C-alpha angles and dihedrals in degrees: 000000000000122000133181134173150170118227130193133165093268107022140038130191121191131179128186137190116200148138110281100203114112117233119267126245093275101084096175097079140046119259099218100131112109094354123138137183095261105142135061142192141187133199133187122194126190128192105197092174142359092271101043138068123180125189139180129184144180132191138180112209117193114210097335096171121067090205091056105035094166095057122091128173148199117234124193142155150151134227141190123200127185137178133187136173118264124201118319101322108003137102133208115208126180137175136192115195131180124184138165142189119216112191109209113257096003099098086214120122116200108206131192132183128189129186115183136166136185122197113197101197101191111344091277109052124050137175123198140183138190134192119191138181125184137168112218137176124241088252093054090052092043092236103174099209102027118143115257110271094009118150130196133205110226129180138185138191123197134182129181151162129224130190122195116224127213112288119241137171092003093302125116113206133188142173129214150162127228131188126189139181122196129205121213131173122261091256089066098045091098091053097050099029092236141037088234109040110182139188145178131211138190115207145180123215128203123183139148113285119248118264108240117246108276092016093118091052090057093057119100112273094017099094097088 
């Protein structure tokens, strides 16, 4: 993969040249044999203000699926992200993202839309939500008896809570709970057992702790 870009304070442009084939089922090796740089992509990002970031992208993927080697596709989308302070120590961040796949010669556009938001109340407690719509084929959903070329509109709503735990040994931990309900068409009710399958999960997060402001400048060799 080759990538180049131009970056300014308010705009970024990136282009990439790469192999478009997805990896096979054996994820413990590298799939270099017989691969070529045959696909490309471009992205432009704009920052019209300190609280906004806008992006648009396009990609051509040559033969991404091993099961359908003669099928290539266009992929494109746009996004808008915004953040703003909340209360005395919180932050509210939201994103709206639209993307689509356009398989060459199919005349079938596969759309997806995501709206998500995270409200950090005080640096410790956060609530978050996500709404998602996607159009998928029977093959993508692994529907065993789906008609050839059939597509399905699927949606999901999720809501959750996360609490940050005290940081120790350079690791930031947290615990949370997340509930989700999915929406499937009547034709898939027999596959999922319901038109609104739902679930709930408890989880633990572990990630590197944030470096305090100025911390890098206090490291040896970073004072110049």
